[in-house]
N, C-alpha and C positions, 0 to 999 in steps of 0.2 A: 642814604638818601632820606630827606624829610618827607614823610608820607602825609602828614597833616599839619602843614605850615599855617601859622596864624599871623596875620598882618599886624605889624606894630605901629604903622603910620597910615595916614589917609592919602598918601602920595599916589597920584594916578588912579585914584579910586573913583572913577566917573561912571555915570550911567551910560548905557548903550544908546539911549535916545539922543543925548548930546552929541555923541560921536556920529550918529546917523545924520543929524542936521548939518554938522560940519562937512561931512563927506558929500552931501547933496549940494551944499553951497559951492564946493570946489568943482563938482562935476557939472552942475547945471548953470550956476551963476558965474562960472569962470573966475572965481576968487583964487588968489594965491594961497599957498599953504600957510605962509606967515600970517596973512590977513585973517584967514579963517581961524587959525589957532589963537590969535589975539582976541578975536571977537567972542569965541566960546571959552576963553580962559584955558586953553590947552597948550601943550608943548609942541614945538615944531617937529620934533622927532616922532611924536605920536602919529602925526598925519603924513609922515614921509612916504608911506605906501600908497598915498593917493595918486602918485605918478603912475603906478601900475593900473589903478582904477581908471585914470584918464585915458590911457591907451586902450583899455577894454571898452570904455564907454564910447569912443569914437566910432566903433563898429556898429553901435546901436543906432536906431533911427533917431534922428535929431528931433522929430516931432513928438517923442514920448514925453509924457508928463512926468513930473517929479514923483507923483504918488505911485507910478508904476515901477520905479526903479527899486530893486531889492538890493539892499546894502550887502547882503551875504554874498552876492555874486562878485562884489569888488574885493572880497577877501580881506576886509578891514574890520576885524571884530576885536577891538580892545587889545588886551595883553595876553591872550591865550597862546602860550608858547607851544602847546601840543600840536596845533595845526601846522606849524612849520615843519614838523618831522613826523606827522601822523602816518600810521599804516593804513587805516581804514577811514573812509569819509562817511557817506550815508550807509555803508554796509554794516556799521556798528549797530544800527537799529535792527537790522535783519538778524544779527547775532543775538541781540537781546531777546527778540521775539522767539528765536529758536530755543534758547535756554528756558524760557518760560513755558513754551509748549511741551518741551521734553519733561518738565516737572509736572505739568498737568496730566500727562498720560502715564505718570508713575514710572518713567524711565529717565529720571533726571541725571545730569552729568556732574561728575565730581570736579573739583578744582583743577586737577591734572588733566582730565579728559577735555575740559573746556579750553585749556591752554593748547592742547594738541589740535583741537578743532580749529582754533584761531589760526594756527600755523598752516594747516592744510587749506583753509579757506583763502588765506593770503597768497599761498603758493598757486592755487588754481586761478586766482584773479591776476596773478603776475605783479603783485604789489612789492614795492621796495621795503625791505624789512631788515632789522639788525642782524648782524652775522651770527649772534648767539642763537637766534631762532633756528637757523639752518644746522648749527652744530648739535643742539639739543632736540631738534625736530618738535619744538613746542614753543609757544609764546613765553616771554619772561614773566617772572612773578610780579615785578613792578608794573609791567603793562597790565596784567590781569587785575591787580588791585586798583589801579587807576581806572580801568574799564568799569569795575564795580561801582566806583564813586561817581563816574559820569552817568551811570544808570541806577539811580537809587531804588528802582523797583526790584532789583536783584539783591539777594543776600545769601550767604552760605548757611543752610539749615540742615538739621539732622532729621531725615524723614522717618515716618512711622512705618514699620513693616506692615505691608498689606498683602495678603495671600493673592496669588494669581487668579483663583476662582472668584474671589470677592471683587477683584478689579474688573474682570471681563464680564461678570454676571450683572453688574449694575449698569444696564444699558437702557435705551429708550423702549425697546420692545418689551422687556420684562417688566419695567416699571409701568408702562402703558397698560399691559394686561392686568396688573394688580389694581390700578385705578379703575379700569373697566369693570372688574368684579366688585370693587368697592362701591362704585356708582350704582351698579345693578342691585346689590342687596340694600343699599340705602333707599333706593327708589321703591323697592318692593316692600320693605318692612318699616320705613320711616323711623329709623332709630333716633332717639334723643341722645344727647351727649352722655347722660348717666348710664345709658344702656350699651355704650361702646367701650369694650375692655381690651386690654393687651396683657398677654401672659408670656413669660419667658423665664428660662432657668439660667443661673450663673453659679459658678463654683466659689466656695469659701474654704480655704485651706487653713490649717493650724499655723502655717508659716506665711506671713505677709512681708512684703518689702518694707523695710523700716523707713519712717519719714526722715527728713533732713534734721540734723542735730548740730549744735554749736561745737566746733573743734578748733584746733590750732591752725592758723593760716600757713599754707605751704605744705601741710602734712598730706602725703599722697594717699595713705590708707587709713580710713577711720572705721572702726568696728562698732557693731551694736548687737547685743544678745537677742537671739530668737530661739524658738522652741526646738528647732532641728534643721537638718539639711534640706529635707523635703517634707512637706506637711501631708496630713490626711485630709481628704476632700469630703465636704458636705455640700450637697446641692441646695441652693436657695432659689425658690420660685416666687417671683414678684408678680402681683396682679394690680393693675391701675386702671382707672376710668378716665374718660375725656373731660370730666368735671373737676379733676384735680384730686379726687379721692383715691383710696387704695383699699383692697381687701386684705385681711391678715395673710401673711406669707405662708409658704409651705417649706418645710425642712425635710430632706431625704438623707438619712444616715446610712453609713456603710455597715449595716448590721443585718443579720438574718431576721431577727424579731425586734419589733419596736416596743419600747418601754416608756411609760409616761414621764419618768424623770429625765428623759432626753431633752424635753422642752422647758427646763428650769429657767425662769426669768426671760422667756422668749416674748416677743410681741403678743399682746392679748389677742386670743382667738386663733393663734397659729395652729397649723395642721402638721403633725409629725408622721413620717412614713419611714420605711426601712427596706433596703435591698442590699445584696452582697456587694455591689459595686459602688453604691451611693449615688447612682444616676437614675434619671427618669426611665421607666419602662412602660411597655404597653399595658401591663397588669395594673400599674399604679395610676395611670392617667385618668381612667374613669372615676377613681376616688377623688382626684383633684377636681374633676367636673362636678361631682357631688358637693364638694366644698364651695365651689363658685355658685352653684345653684342655691345653696342654703343662705348665702349672703345677698344674692341678687333677687331671690324669689322669682326666678324665671319660669315661664311655662309657655305653652304653644300660643296662648292669647297675648302674652307679654314677653316676647323673646328678647334676647341680648345678642350682640355681635362680639365674638371672641376672636381676636387677631392672634395667630400663633405662627411659628415657623413650621416648615414641612419636614421636621425630623420624624424618623420612622416610629418613635415611641408615641407620637401623637396620632398616628394613622393606624387605627385598628377598628375592626367592625364593631367591637363592643363599645368603644368610646363614641364612634359616630352614631350608633343606634341610640345610646343614652342621650347624646346631645340633641338628636333629632326629636326624641320623645319628650324632652324637657325644655324645648324652646331655646336652644343654644346654637346659633349659626356660626359654624367654624369656617373662617377665611384665613388662608395661609399666605405668607409673604413669598415672593420669588426666592428660589434657592440662592444662598450666599449674598443676600441683600439686606439682612437684618441690621447691619451696621449703619445703614442710611435710612431705612424705612421703619424700623421698630422704635417706638417712643422710649421704651425702657433702655435700650442700648444707646440711644442718641443723647438723652438728657438726664437719666436717673442713675444708671449703674456706675457711671464714672465717678459721680459724687459719692455714691454708696461705697465703692472700693476705697476711695480716699479717706472717708470717715472710718472705715474698718482698720486701715493702717494705724490711725491715731489711737483707736480704742484698744487694739491688740498691744500696741507699744506701751500704753498706759498701764495695762494689766501686768505686763512683764516687769515694769518698773516698781509696781506696788507689791509684786510677789517674786522677789529675787530668789533664784535657784529653782523655781517651778516652771513647768512647761504647760502650754495651752493644749487641752485635749478637745475632742469633738464635742464633749458635753459642755464646754465653756463657750462654744461658738454661738448658740442662740442668745445668750445674755449679752455677749459682746456685739453681736450683729444687731441687737435691739437698739443699742445706742446710736449706731450708724443709720439704722432704719428710720428712726424718728427724725433725724436731721436731713437725710437725703430724699426721702419720699415726701417732699413738701409740695404743696399745690403749685407753687411757681415752677418747679422743675418739671412736674408732670404735664402742666398745661403747655409749657415750652416744647416738650417732646412731641405732643400731638400736633402743635402748630407747625413746627419745623418740618415734620414729615408730610404735612399736607393732608393728614387724615381727618382732623377736625380743628378748625373749620375746613371743610372739604376744599382742597386746592390742588388741582392737577398741575398747576404751574409752579409748584413749590421748588422744583429742581430746574435749573437753567441749563444752557448748553455746556457751560464750564464743568458742571457736575458729572457729565457723561463722557468727558475726555478720557477718563480712566479706561474705558472700553474701546479706545481708538484702535488698538492693535488687532481687534477682531471685528471691527465695525465695517465689514463689507460682506457681500453676498457669498454664501457658501457655494462652492463650485458644483456640488452634487445635487443642488436643489432642482434645477431645471433639467430634467432628463429626457423630455420629449421635445426634440428639435428636428425639424425637417431639413431636407437637403437644401431647399431654397434659402432657409434662414442661415445656414452655415456659409453659403456662397456670399450672401449679403454681408455677413460679418467679415469675410476675408477681404471684400472690396473696401469695407470701412477701415480695416486695419491698414491696407495699403495707402488709403487717403490720409489716415492719421500719421503714418510714417512720413509722407511727403510734407504734411503740414508741420510736423515737428522739425524737419530739416529747414523749413522756411522760417519758422518762428524762433529757432534757437538763438539767432543773433539778436532778435528783438527783446526776448525775455532776459531780465537780469539774473546773474548767477547767485543762487541762494545757498545758505549753509546746508539745506536739505539735500542739495545735489552732491555735496561732499560726504555727508553722513545722513542717509535717509532715516526717517522715523521708523522704528521697528514695526513690522507687520507679521501676523501669523500666516503661514502658508498651509492651508488645509489640504489634507489628503483624503481621497475617497476611501471610505471604510465600508465593509459589508456588515450587515446585521447591527446597525447602530442602535444602541439602547435609547429608549424614549426618555427625553430629558424632562425633569420635573419643572413645574411652573406654578404660578399663583392659582389656587383652586378653592372653590367653595365645597368643602368635603361633605357637608350635610345635604347637598343636592342629590336627587335620586340617581341620575346617571353616574355620578362619581361614586356613590355608595355601592351601586351594582358592580362597577369596575373593581373596586377594592375587594368586594366579596369574591368575585371570580379570581382575582389575583391570589387571595389567601387560600382558596380552594386548590388552585394549581400548586401552590407551595406545599400544601398538605399531601397532595397526591405524589409529588416528587419525593417528599420526605419518607412517605410510606413505602415507596418502591425500594429505595436503598440499592445496594449493590448485591448482585447474586453471588453466592459462594461457589467456588469451583469444586466440582465433584471428582473424586478419584475414579478413574476408569479402570486402571490396572491395580490389582491388589498384590500385596507382597506374598512371598512363598509361604510364610508362616500362616497368613490368613487363609490361603488356599487349602493348606493342610487341615486347618481347623474346620473349614467348611465341609471337606470330604468326610472327616470323622463324624460330624453331626449327621450327614446324610446316611452314613452306615448305621448309626445308632438308632435311627428311627424305627420304632416297632410297628409292625403291620397290625391293623385292627381286623376284626372279623368282618365277614361280608354283611352281616346284619347291622353292625354298627355303622358301616359305610353307607348303607342304604338309608338309615335313619338320618345321618348327617346330610345326605344329599337332599332328602325331603325338606329338612329344616332350612337348608340353604336356599332352596327354591322359594320357600315362603318368605324368607328375609329379603330376597332379591326384589320382590314386589314392593315391600315396605321401604326399601332403601333408595328407590328411584326418587330423585329430587325434581319436583314439579315446579314449573315457573309460577310466579305469583299472579293471581287473578285479580280483577278489579273488585271482586266481592270480598277478598281476603282483608280482614281487619288486622292492623298492626298496632299493638299497644306497648306500654312500658314493660321492660324486662323481656320482650320478645327478641329472639335471635334471627338475624337476617343476613343474606349474602348480597354484598354491594359491589357494583362494578365501577371501575375507574378507567378512563381512556387517556392515554398519553402517547403521542407520536404513532398513532394507528395501532397501538398495542393495548389490548384490553386485559386488565388484571382484576382479580376479585379478592375481597376481604370479608371476613366474618366479623360481625359486630353485634352489640347488645344495645337495644333502644333505651335511652335514658329519659327522653322528653318527646312529646308529640305536640305539634302546632297545627291544629285544624286538619289533621289526617293527611296533610300534604308535605309538610316539612318535619324532619326528625333530627334530634340530637343523638348521635350514635357513638358508643365507645368501642373501638376496634380491638380485636385480638390478633395474636400472631400465631402462625403455624409452627409447630415444633420442628426443629431441625432434624434432617435425616429421613423425612418422608417425601415421597414423590408427589408432585402436584397432580398427577394422573392416577394415583393409586386408588384401588377400589376398596381397600380396607378402611376401617374406621380411622379417621384422622384426628389427631390431638391438637388442641389449641391452648394458649395461655395468655394471661393479661401481662403486657409489658410493664417494666418498672416505672417508666414515665407514661402517665395517662395520655392516651391518644383519642381525642374526641373531635368530632366535626359535625357540621350541620349539612344534611343531605335532603334531596327531594325524593318523592315516591318513585319517579321514573328511573332513578338510579338503583333501585332495589330489584335484584334478579329473582330471589326466592325467599320464602319464609321457612326457616329451619325448625325442626322439631326440638323438643326439650332435650338438653344435652345430658350426658352421663358423666359422673365424676370418676376419674381413673382409679383412685384408691383412697385410703384413709390417712396415710402419712402426710406430713406437711408438704413434701415435695410433690407427691402424686395428687393431693387434693387440689392443687392449683391448676391441674391439667383437666381440660374439658374435651370430651369426644362427642361426635354426632354420628349416629348410625344411619348415614345417608351416603349415597354415591355422588361424589363431587369430581369424578374423573373427567367430566366434560368441560370443566372450568379450570382456569389457571388460578389456583387459590394460593395466597401468600400469607 
């Protein structure tokens, strides 16, 4: 069958306006088919179907004007052969709208699924269809291709994979909260465009997808040399402003220690850092903030707005404190929405990665037999950086996301269709319902069922009734975790919340798991214990009396007194600190490292030596753990001030053990 026939002559190639006039003359002016065809230079056979139109027109009111007659009702539309044997009439438009809507909500139908839906829809409508449709239970390929031609808005496209979280998180609620926060900080600080910045990380690997190359036509497999199967990653951090400028980038290398030669031929002013994984961490982000402060000269009197994502590496009390003290307002995007709201992702990083493909491929062509290492990445990324971080791209990114110029209406209704599957009220939100409300709802449901039965015959059958749009069915869950959202992290309430959250994490980490103690000892251990008891030599009565007197004196000094308001706590003092979790109070010994106004303290905590009971009255030994454990505490969390400790011995093993000659049996010390 010819799918794209091209006319070779102009025979019967007439406009529909001429055919309409001829039909109206036959219907309204009672002209014969022959006379009308001759008057409009048409063939007699072309107007043969006017007899059908005449019979239909007799039923119409004779007083109707010619302008009110719709020629389409007469079924005389030129030479369209499909209408003689068509399966659908106006329902084709409903099918087209259904396919478009499915694509907008990111659940588009494949070519085969669309054919199956057309068959099911025709079957439900009771339409006459070719016998092959019933055999294959789907519409024919020829019909589907013709359907696509009749609706040029439709085309077969390869979709871009979009994670489910990104699809459902980009909704009106999350985007509205972000713009509410943006409007609030803009109203409070009056930021100019040069003081609005965006920061984001992306990965650069030593192996990039090769660009297109010229090869033989028809060859199925074309190869191109790359550095390896999988590359090594270096994090690239871009920083741009709303005026189209950019701050020198940051490179994070997968190394333990950073060396200056890592940044050979990198963009001028770039910052180099190193971690084991090559990713951004909480420890590195304050250094990045220092880099931004040096180039923007920000302070409390001249602040800047830094737009970031809410990754956990950006949310630490050290980074928030530094930002607040140096005039950096941190505003986060909603989770999983950076692909639509972040200027770097929208307009810059796509061009940057494309330019990196070219620069990496050029290097491999100029150095045959060699591979790209992480130390070549800064120089190769510099070429792509100068091309892609252009003012036109940066300004386009800020404008398209509605950040600057500030535009809350940057996203229309079509942009939020991707969250359609979850775009309804969560069933567990309204938990306080009265009995009257439930009765009213039941009455409404009964009325709705009656209305549905009454209106089923009036409403046309749509493809959605055959194949409903996908919807998420929420289930009630207990102890739902609080979802993240767009937040101004430098605001005081948010800063306090993060401080409390980090303290709770430290408390949970310090507690750990209790080790199981052996209640029953083996036979050999019991024999050893009895032998030791037998071998104990008895002392004289005088020695015993001296020891008792000495013990009574020590008992008074070993009593641990609670801390008083007059007690001063300084650096290198040892204290006993309490922690509360799930109504269980635990205590830890720590050494004061810093004092903040005699109210807050930085304390390095010790660990109790294994094998000692928490209620033992003997001197208890403590040691510093391999991983330094420090935390900031307040004075009301300190239970007692401990005396100066004693060192257990002079060897390397015993010198690390510290003992306190006090009675801690009243506390659960860990």
